[in-house]
C-alpha positions as CSV (number, residue, x, y, z in Angstrom):
1,M,130.7,48.7,21.9
2,S,131.4,45.5,20.2
3,E,134.9,44.7,19.0
4,P,134.8,45.0,15.1
5,S,136.5,41.3,14.1
6,T,133.7,39.8,16.8
7,L,131.0,41.6,14.8
8,S,132.9,40.3,11.3
9,F,133.0,36.6,12.8
10,T,129.5,36.8,13.8
11,L,128.1,38.5,10.1
12,T,130.2,35.6,8.1
13,Y,129.0,32.6,10.4
14,A,125.6,33.8,10.2
15,A,125.8,34.3,6.4
16,T,127.3,31.1,6.1
17,L,124.4,29.6,8.2
18,G,122.1,31.3,5.7
19,V,123.7,30.0,2.7
20,A,123.5,26.5,4.1
21,L,119.8,26.8,5.0
22,L,119.4,28.0,1.3
23,F,121.1,25.0,-0.2
24,F,119.4,22.5,2.2
25,L,115.9,24.0,1.2
26,A,116.9,23.9,-2.5
27,Q,117.8,20.1,-2.4
28,V,114.8,19.3,-0.5
29,I,112.6,21.0,-3.1
30,A,114.9,19.1,-6.1
31,M,114.2,15.7,-4.4
32,S,110.7,16.6,-4.2
33,V,110.3,17.4,-7.7
34,L,112.3,14.1,-8.6
35,L,110.3,11.9,-6.6
36,A,106.9,13.5,-8.0
37,L,108.2,13.1,-11.7
38,A,109.1,9.5,-11.2
39,G,105.6,8.7,-9.6
40,I,103.9,10.6,-12.6
41,S,106.0,8.7,-15.0
42,A,105.6,5.3,-13.1
43,A,101.8,6.0,-13.3
44,L,101.7,6.8,-16.8
45,T,103.9,3.9,-17.9
46,G,101.5,1.7,-16.0
47,T,98.6,3.2,-17.6
48,L,100.0,2.9,-21.1
49,Q,101.0,-0.7,-20.7
50,S,97.4,-1.4,-19.6
51,M,95.7,0.4,-22.5
52,A,98.2,-1.2,-24.9
53,R,97.4,-4.6,-23.7
54,L,93.7,-4.1,-23.6
55,L,93.9,-2.8,-27.3
56,S,96.3,-5.6,-28.5
57,R,93.5,-7.9,-27.6
58,F,91.3,-6.4,-30.5
């Protein structure tokens, strides 16, 4: 049978790695969402500027 202190150390280490993985995945998702929002806003800004330029000619 395993030593209790070794078992608790192993479980603590595994939990720390699990939490670190969750934090990493959350950061990847957050960065993906931010990049998507930046791209959408840039596309909308370009579209609205070209529409405004087109309508100002009339």
